C-alpha positions as CSV (number, residue, x, y, z in Angstrom):
1,M,167.1,-96.4,-26.7
2,K,166.8,-99.0,-29.5
3,T,163.3,-100.4,-30.9
4,Y,162.7,-104.5,-30.0
5,S,162.5,-106.4,-33.0
6,A,162.0,-110.0,-32.5
7,T,164.2,-112.4,-34.7
8,P,162.3,-116.1,-35.3
9,A,165.2,-117.8,-33.0
10,D,163.1,-115.2,-29.5
11,I,160.1,-116.8,-30.9
12,D,158.2,-119.2,-28.0
13,K,154.7,-120.5,-29.2
14,K,152.4,-121.9,-26.4
15,W,149.4,-123.9,-26.9
16,I,146.3,-122.1,-26.2
17,L,142.7,-124.7,-25.3
18,I,139.9,-122.3,-25.5
19,D,136.2,-123.8,-24.2
20,A,133.7,-121.9,-26.4
21,E,130.5,-122.5,-24.5
22,G,128.6,-120.0,-23.5
23,V,130.9,-117.7,-24.4
24,V,129.5,-114.2,-26.5
25,L,131.1,-114.4,-30.3
26,G,131.9,-111.7,-30.4
27,R,134.1,-111.3,-27.3
28,L,135.6,-114.9,-28.1
29,A,137.2,-113.6,-31.4
30,S,138.4,-111.2,-30.3
31,I,140.4,-112.8,-27.8
32,V,141.5,-115.2,-29.8
33,A,142.7,-112.7,-32.7
34,M,144.4,-111.3,-30.2
35,R,146.5,-114.3,-29.1
36,L,147.0,-115.2,-33.4
37,R,148.8,-112.4,-33.6
38,G,150.8,-112.6,-30.5
39,K,149.9,-109.1,-28.9
40,H,150.0,-110.2,-25.8
41,K,153.3,-110.8,-25.0
42,A,155.4,-107.9,-24.4
43,T,158.1,-109.1,-27.5
44,F,155.3,-108.0,-30.1
45,T,156.7,-107.8,-33.0
46,P,154.4,-106.4,-36.0
47,H,155.9,-108.3,-39.0
48,M,156.5,-111.8,-37.2
49,D,154.3,-114.9,-36.5
50,M,154.2,-114.0,-32.5
51,G,151.4,-115.7,-32.0
52,D,150.3,-119.1,-30.1
53,N,148.8,-121.6,-31.4
54,V,145.2,-121.8,-30.1
55,I,142.4,-124.7,-30.1
56,V,138.5,-123.8,-29.5
57,I,136.2,-126.4,-28.4
58,N,133.0,-126.8,-28.2
59,A,132.5,-123.7,-31.3
60,D,128.8,-125.3,-31.6
61,K,127.7,-123.9,-28.5
62,V,129.0,-120.1,-29.0
63,Q,126.3,-117.5,-27.9
64,M,125.6,-114.3,-29.3
65,T,123.8,-111.1,-27.9
66,G,120.4,-109.3,-29.6
67,K,118.9,-111.1,-32.4
68,K,122.0,-111.7,-34.5
69,R,121.5,-115.7,-34.2
70,E,118.0,-115.5,-35.8
71,E,118.4,-112.2,-38.3
72,K,121.8,-112.0,-39.2
73,F,122.2,-113.2,-42.4
74,Y,125.5,-113.6,-44.7
75,W,127.8,-116.2,-46.8
76,H,129.5,-115.9,-49.9
77,T,130.8,-118.4,-51.9
78,G,133.7,-116.0,-53.4
79,Y,132.5,-115.9,-56.8
80,P,130.6,-113.1,-58.4
81,G,126.3,-113.6,-57.8
82,G,127.3,-116.3,-55.4
83,I,125.2,-114.8,-52.2
84,K,124.2,-118.0,-50.4
85,S,121.1,-116.4,-48.0
86,R,121.6,-118.1,-44.4
87,T,121.3,-117.1,-40.6
88,K,124.2,-117.9,-38.2
89,E,121.4,-120.0,-36.5
90,Q,121.2,-122.0,-39.2
91,I,125.0,-122.7,-40.1
92,L,125.2,-123.4,-35.9
93,E,123.0,-126.3,-36.8
94,G,124.3,-127.2,-40.1
95,A,127.2,-129.9,-40.9
96,H,129.7,-127.1,-40.3
97,P,129.6,-124.5,-37.3
98,E,133.0,-123.8,-36.5
99,R,132.3,-122.1,-39.7
100,V,130.7,-118.7,-37.7
101,V,134.1,-118.8,-35.2
102,L,136.4,-119.1,-38.0
103,Q,135.2,-116.2,-39.7
104,A,134.7,-113.9,-37.1
105,V,138.1,-114.1,-35.4
106,K,139.2,-114.1,-39.6
107,R,137.7,-110.7,-39.9
108,M,139.2,-109.5,-36.7
109,L,142.5,-109.6,-38.4
110,P,144.1,-107.7,-40.7
111,G,144.3,-108.6,-44.4
112,N,147.4,-109.9,-45.7
113,R,149.8,-112.4,-46.0
114,L,151.0,-112.6,-42.6
115,S,147.3,-113.0,-40.9
116,R,146.3,-115.8,-43.8
117,Q,149.2,-117.6,-42.2
118,Q,148.7,-116.9,-38.3
119,M,144.8,-118.3,-39.2
120,T,146.5,-121.5,-39.6
121,N,147.1,-121.8,-35.9
122,L,143.8,-121.5,-34.7
123,R,142.1,-125.1,-34.9
124,I,138.4,-125.4,-34.3
125,Y,136.1,-128.2,-33.3
126,A,132.3,-128.4,-32.7
127,G,132.5,-130.6,-29.7
128,G,133.7,-130.9,-27.1
129,E,136.9,-133.8,-28.1
130,H,140.1,-132.5,-30.3
131,P,142.9,-134.5,-30.8
132,H,145.9,-132.0,-29.5
133,E,146.6,-133.9,-26.3
134,A,149.7,-134.3,-26.8
135,Q,150.9,-130.5,-26.9
136,S,149.5,-130.3,-23.4
137,P,147.4,-127.1,-23.9
138,E,146.9,-124.5,-21.1
139,V,143.1,-123.7,-19.9
140,L,142.4,-120.4,-21.1
141,D,139.2,-119.8,-19.0
142,V,137.2,-116.8,-21.2
143,K,134.5,-117.1,-19.1
144,S,135.9,-115.2,-15.8
145,M,137.9,-112.6,-17.8
146,N,135.1,-110.1,-17.2
147,K,131.5,-111.0,-16.4
148,K,130.1,-109.5,-20.1
149,N,132.0,-112.1,-22.2
150,T,129.2,-115.2,-20.7
151,R,125.5,-115.0,-21.9
152,S,122.6,-117.3,-20.0
């Protein structure tokens, strides 16, 4: 028995559309991270970019459990002493609400060159519109996967 290892010719990338309205942030991020890495495929190879292209719309309407929206503080500029204290609620209501979803997905991927390359396959939009209609993305209904994925 031999271990299967995919080659670039074997990779088949699809376009996936996910509506984040009413979906819990952590559950959404774990599903998106799995799709970006390609772990949902039977031909998964850890050292290859096998994942799909993922489009997330309505990122500003994502939900959180507990009091994370009001009480969880984070943000850092990347420079020493560059801590900027903002709540997730302030970021979601600000100019770039898609950054909350972006950071959640980024932190669920391994911190290496491959994951940085896989993050280029992720497109996040705050509103319901996206410019990728030409790729005819398949809709992935995260809400119907599990009743815990949504919060009312």
